[in-house]
C-alpha positions as a Python dict, from the first residue, in 0.01 Angstrom:
ca = {
    (1, 'X'): (0, 0, 0),
    (2, 'X'): (58, -336, -69),
    (3, 'X'): (157, -577, 280),
    (4, 'X'): (475, -732, 353),
    (5, 'X'): (328, -1023, 276),
    (6, 'X'): (180, -909, -77),
    (7, 'X'): (461, -831, -163),
    (8, 'X'): (648, -1108, -181),
    (9, 'X'): (358, -1276, -309),
    (10, 'X'): (400, -1060, -662),
    (11, 'X'): (785, -1119, -608),
    (12, 'X'): (766, -1514, -612),
    (13, 'X'): (516, -1489, -892),
    (14, 'X'): (789, -1284, -1112),
    (15, 'X'): (1032, -1520, -1011),
    (16, 'X'): (807, -1783, -1104),
    (17, 'X'): (712, -1633, -1457),
    (18, 'X'): (1084, -1576, -1524),
    (19, 'X'): (1215, -1892, -1415),
    (20, 'X'): (969, -2085, -1653),
    (21, 'X'): (1091, -1854, -1910),
    (22, 'X'): (1414, -2000, -1880),
    (23, 'X'): (1245, -2327, -1956),
    (24, 'X'): (1118, -2199, -2263),
    (25, 'X'): (1402, -2015, -2398),
    (26, 'X'): (1695, -2164, -2304),
    (27, 'X'): (1625, -2479, -2249),
    (28, 'X'): (1649, -2547, -1895),
    (29, 'X'): (1462, -2842, -1739),
    (30, 'X'): (1289, -2700, -1355),
    (31, 'X'): (1148, -2879, -1154),
    (32, 'X'): (787, -2901, -1026),
    (33, 'X'): (827, -2584, -785),
    (34, 'X'): (951, -2345, -1014),
    (35, 'X'): (669, -2498, -1329),
    (36, 'X'): (382, -2477, -1096),
    (37, 'X'): (187, -2144, -970),
    (38, 'X'): (165, -1894, -1306),
    (39, 'X'): (-150, -1785, -1410),
    (40, 'X'): (-318, -2022, -1619),
    (41, 'X'): (-372, -1725, -1897),
    (42, 'X'): (9, -1756, -1941),
    (43, 'X'): (46, -2028, -2152),
    (44, 'X'): (442, -2149, -2110),
    (45, 'X'): (553, -2451, -2278),
    (46, 'X'): (888, -2562, -2479),
    (47, 'X'): (926, -2620, -2763),
    (48, 'X'): (1325, -2733, -2870),
    (49, 'X'): (1306, -2607, -3173),
    (50, 'X'): (1261, -2257, -3078),
    (51, 'X'): (1458, -2217, -2779),
    (52, 'X'): (1816, -2105, -2745),
    (53, 'X'): (1981, -2458, -2802),
    (54, 'X'): (1785, -2539, -3080),
    (55, 'X'): (1743, -2225, -3267),
    (56, 'X'): (2164, -2291, -3217),
    (57, 'X'): (2237, -2593, -3272),
    (58, 'X'): (2031, -2600, -3585),
    (59, 'X'): (2234, -2286, -3690),
    (60, 'X'): (2572, -2396, -3699),
    (61, 'X'): (2449, -2747, -3847),
    (62, 'X'): (2325, -2517, -4182),
    (63, 'X'): (2676, -2398, -4134),
    (64, 'X'): (2841, -2744, -4147),
    (65, 'X'): (3008, -2731, -3861),
    (66, 'X'): (2996, -2931, -3553),
    (67, 'X'): (2824, -2742, -3211),
    (68, 'X'): (3066, -2702, -2924),
    (69, 'X'): (2901, -2724, -2551),
    (70, 'X'): (3080, -2435, -2488),
    (71, 'X'): (2917, -2169, -2705),
    (72, 'X'): (2607, -2277, -2632),
    (73, 'X'): (2666, -2218, -2297),
    (74, 'X'): (2798, -1895, -2313),
    (75, 'X'): (2549, -1813, -2516),
    (76, 'X'): (2298, -1921, -2274),
    (77, 'X'): (2502, -1763, -1976),
    (78, 'X'): (2429, -1422, -2182),
    (79, 'X'): (2041, -1424, -2228),
    (80, 'X'): (2013, -1608, -1897),
    (81, 'X'): (2186, -1264, -1718),
    (82, 'X'): (1933, -1065, -1914),
    (83, 'X'): (1679, -1215, -1798),
    (84, 'X'): (1749, -1154, -1454),
    (85, 'X'): (1838, -831, -1450),
    (86, 'X'): (1514, -838, -1601),
    (87, 'X'): (1322, -1014, -1339),
    (88, 'X'): (1461, -777, -1136),
    (89, 'X'): (1326, -474, -1308),
    (90, 'X'): (1021, -615, -1363),
    (91, 'X'): (933, -700, -941),
    (92, 'X'): (942, -339, -858),
    (93, 'X'): (728, -195, -1139),
    (94, 'X'): (430, -495, -1110),
    (95, 'X'): (465, -408, -750),
    (96, 'X'): (433, -92, -765),
    (97, 'X'): (174, -106, -1045),
    (98, 'X'): (-2, -379, -838),
    (99, 'X'): (-37, -90, -545),
    (100, 'X'): (-173, 156, -748),
    (101, 'X'): (-444, -9, -950),
    (102, 'X'): (-554, -141, -592),
    (103, 'X'): (-582, 202, -462),
    (104, 'X'): (-776, 336, -734),
    (105, 'X'): (-1006, 50, -734),
    (106, 'X'): (-1084, 96, -347),
    (107, 'X'): (-1117, 466, -406),
    (108, 'X'): (-1383, 343, -746),
    (109, 'X'): (-1545, 94, -506),
    (110, 'X'): (-1434, -162, -713),
    (111, 'X'): (-1399, -471, -554),
    (112, 'X'): (-1104, -705, -656),
    (113, 'X'): (-769, -851, -471),
    (114, 'X'): (-379, -905, -559),
    (115, 'X'): (-434, -1265, -732),
    (116, 'X'): (-657, -1147, -942),
    (117, 'X'): (-499, -799, -1100),
    (118, 'X'): (-107, -996, -1026),
    (119, 'X'): (-271, -1212, -1293),
    (120, 'X'): (-342, -925, -1552),
    (121, 'X'): (9, -779, -1471),
    (122, 'X'): (236, -1058, -1526),
    (123, 'X'): (37, -1145, -1810),
    (124, 'X'): (135, -815, -1989),
    (125, 'X'): (473, -878, -1860),
    (126, 'X'): (473, -1206, -2019),
    (127, 'X'): (397, -1053, -2402),
    (128, 'X'): (632, -761, -2333),
    (129, 'X'): (947, -1013, -2266),
    (130, 'X'): (825, -1256, -2513),
    (131, 'X'): (893, -979, -2785),
    (132, 'X'): (1249, -926, -2611),
    (133, 'X'): (1381, -1225, -2519),
    (134, 'X'): (1252, -1325, -2874),
    (135, 'X'): (1502, -1102, -2986),
    (136, 'X'): (1762, -1189, -2718),
    (137, 'X'): (1755, -1567, -2863),
    (138, 'X'): (1752, -1484, -3214),
    (139, 'X'): (2124, -1296, -3195),
    (140, 'X'): (2242, -1501, -2998),
    (141, 'X'): (2184, -1828, -3216),
    (142, 'X'): (2302, -1580, -3480),
    (143, 'X'): (2625, -1494, -3305),
    (144, 'X'): (2648, -1902, -3249),
    (145, 'X'): (2647, -2011, -3664),
    (146, 'X'): (2914, -1712, -3672),
    (147, 'X'): (3136, -1869, -3402),
    (148, 'X'): (3107, -2230, -3522),
    (149, 'X'): (3229, -2017, -3881),
    (150, 'X'): (3438, -1882, -3725),
    (151, 'X'): (3630, -2184, -3595),
    (152, 'X'): (3644, -2281, -4012),
    (153, 'X'): (3786, -1978, -4102),
    (154, 'X'): (4105, -2011, -3857),
    (155, 'X'): (4160, -2405, -3956),
    (156, 'X'): (4172, -2317, -4306),
    (157, 'X'): (4391, -1994, -4265),
    (158, 'X'): (4629, -2187, -3985),
    (159, 'X'): (4643, -2512, -4238),
    (160, 'X'): (4738, -2256, -4505),
    (161, 'X'): (4979, -2151, -4274),
    (162, 'X'): (4830, -1730, -4261),
    (163, 'X'): (4884, -1622, -3908),
    (164, 'X'): (4594, -1306, -3969),
    (165, 'X'): (4311, -1411, -4146),
    (166, 'X'): (4130, -1174, -4374),
    (167, 'X'): (3730, -1169, -4395),
    (168, 'X'): (3493, -1006, -4528),
    (169, 'X'): (3035, -986, -4519),
    (170, 'X'): (2871, -1129, -4831),
    (171, 'X'): (2553, -864, -4763),
    (172, 'X'): (2210, -953, -4944),
    (173, 'X'): (2211, -719, -5236),
    (174, 'X'): (1880, -622, -5238),
    (175, 'X'): (1634, -295, -5145),
    (176, 'X'): (1631, -432, -4784),
    (177, 'X'): (2026, -414, -4672),
    (178, 'X'): (2032, -194, -4409),
    (179, 'X'): (2309, 142, -4443),
    (180, 'X'): (2518, 35, -4145),
    (181, 'X'): (2565, -310, -4294),
    (182, 'X'): (2695, -123, -4645),
    (183, 'X'): (2899, 161, -4420),
    (184, 'X'): (3078, -137, -4259),
    (185, 'X'): (3066, -442, -4511),
    (186, 'X'): (3068, -289, -4868),
    (187, 'X'): (3362, -104, -4979),
    (188, 'X'): (3226, 178, -5110),
    (189, 'X'): (2951, 202, -4866),
    (190, 'X'): (2667, 147, -5153),
    (191, 'X'): (2532, -188, -5262),
    (192, 'X'): (2778, -166, -5571),
    (193, 'X'): (3134, -351, -5607),
    (194, 'X'): (3339, -531, -5353),
    (195, 'X'): (3313, -605, -4960),
    (196, 'X'): (3487, -500, -4744),
    (197, 'X'): (3809, -672, -4648),
    (198, 'X'): (3862, -648, -4252),
    (199, 'X'): (4149, -872, -4063),
    (200, 'X'): (3969, -1103, -3836),
    (201, 'X'): (4154, -978, -3505),
    (202, 'X'): (3963, -604, -3612),
    (203, 'X'): (3635, -758, -3538),
    (204, 'X'): (3428, -672, -3254),
    (205, 'X'): (3179, -904, -3064),
    (206, 'X'): (2875, -844, -2846),
    (207, 'X'): (2619, -600, -2978),
    (208, 'X'): (2680, -356, -3241),
    (209, 'X'): (2607, -2, -3191),
    (210, 'X'): (2494, 257, -3453),
    (211, 'X'): (2839, 449, -3535),
    (212, 'X'): (3045, 207, -3421),
    (213, 'X'): (3416, 198, -3639),
    (214, 'X'): (3403, -209, -3675),
    (215, 'X'): (3176, -473, -3795),
    (216, 'X'): (3063, -719, -3548),
    (217, 'X'): (3127, -1082, -3549),
    (218, 'X'): (2772, -1211, -3502),
    (219, 'X'): (2626, -941, -3758),
    (220, 'X'): (2489, -589, -3696),
    (221, 'X'): (2119, -656, -3603),
    (222, 'X'): (1889, -904, -3476),
    (223, 'X'): (1755, -1113, -3813),
    (224, 'X'): (2144, -1009, -3996),
    (225, 'X'): (2184, -1119, -4338),
    (226, 'X'): (2526, -1100, -4387),
    (227, 'X'): (2750, -1368, -4389),
    (228, 'X'): (3114, -1390, -4297),
    (229, 'X'): (3385, -1576, -4519),
    (230, 'X'): (3764, -1595, -4541),
    (231, 'X'): (3949, -1450, -4811),
    (232, 'X'): (4288, -1623, -4864),
    (233, 'X'): (4625, -1443, -4994),
    (234, 'X'): (4610, -1421, -5346),
    (235, 'X'): (4299, -1373, -5403),
    (236, 'X'): (4048, -1023, -5408),
    (237, 'X'): (3751, -908, -5603),
    (238, 'X'): (3621, -805, -5956),
    (239, 'X'): (3380, -488, -6015),
    (240, 'X'): (3113, -712, -5960),
    (241, 'X'): (3220, -824, -5581),
    (242, 'X'): (3288, -1132, -5645),
    (243, 'X'): (3594, -1324, -5533),
    (244, 'X'): (3853, -1452, -5808),
    (245, 'X'): (4207, -1535, -5845),
    (246, 'X'): (4474, -1242, -5876),
    (247, 'X'): (4859, -1334, -5818),
    (248, 'X'): (5046, -1478, -5589),
    (249, 'X'): (5133, -1169, -5427),
    (250, 'X'): (4836, -995, -5412),
    (251, 'X'): (4728, -919, -5015),
    (252, 'X'): (4349, -752, -5102),
    (253, 'X'): (4314, -588, -4760),
    (254, 'X'): (4666, -402, -4815),
    (255, 'X'): (4526, -346, -5152),
    (256, 'X'): (4169, -149, -4967),
    (257, 'X'): (4372, -18, -4680),
    (258, 'X'): (4625, 206, -4967),
    (259, 'X'): (4281, 295, -5076),
    (260, 'X'): (4135, 417, -4784),
    (261, 'X'): (4367, 580, -4646),
    (262, 'X'): (4455, 772, -4952),
    (263, 'X'): (4105, 866, -4991),
    (264, 'X'): (4106, 985, -4600),
    (265, 'X'): (4356, 1152, -4674),
    (266, 'X'): (4218, 1371, -4990),
    (267, 'X'): (3962, 1390, -4703),
    (268, 'X'): (4174, 1609, -4516),
    (269, 'X'): (4304, 1852, -4787),
}
């Protein structure tokens, strides 16, 4: 068993590791004490273009919009909450792993100490967290881009007097599109034909779970290539799935809903 002093040493090292990860991924500016004391085998720097703020700003600007400080703050809070949760889990795991390794080493007559074993454990934790956090950062940057697009959709519809905006998702029509994107983004559930139209109010935020009944504004999974767009009144789709004008009274959402309801009724007969 580790002494209380050794446990505190491990916990302090884990806290410093995660503090530096916040510097790397979330763009937080940390003071000298927070940035010192990590095993030298763990290289942690800061590159703005690879951090959540950098990715968010680049993604929003690519869409032609202005980044929002409030939106960025919300995205950072989500990612920070994840890191804080993982930090507490890592403390318990690393204390257990270090204690177990030292006990095993002593039984085999191997000369080692807490600092040496801890360095290796922290390096392994950093490798795992790098993969996990990269996924979270990518998802939140993707959400940030979608939120910027939604602001534009709401403004365009408001200027046109539309109270309940209709939206759809443009998929990449290749062999790599996933079945969940086809199920929720395509009317037929296949790569062929028109996109499925949703009311903006029907969309959910947060992370998607397979089998959910409605799409998520930020996409269905990390690296999702589908992009949200609005469909104005009078417009619909041709057989190839391209947007075209049909007539002033046409409502593509209602048109699709009537077809979906009929299909479900036929299915239950």
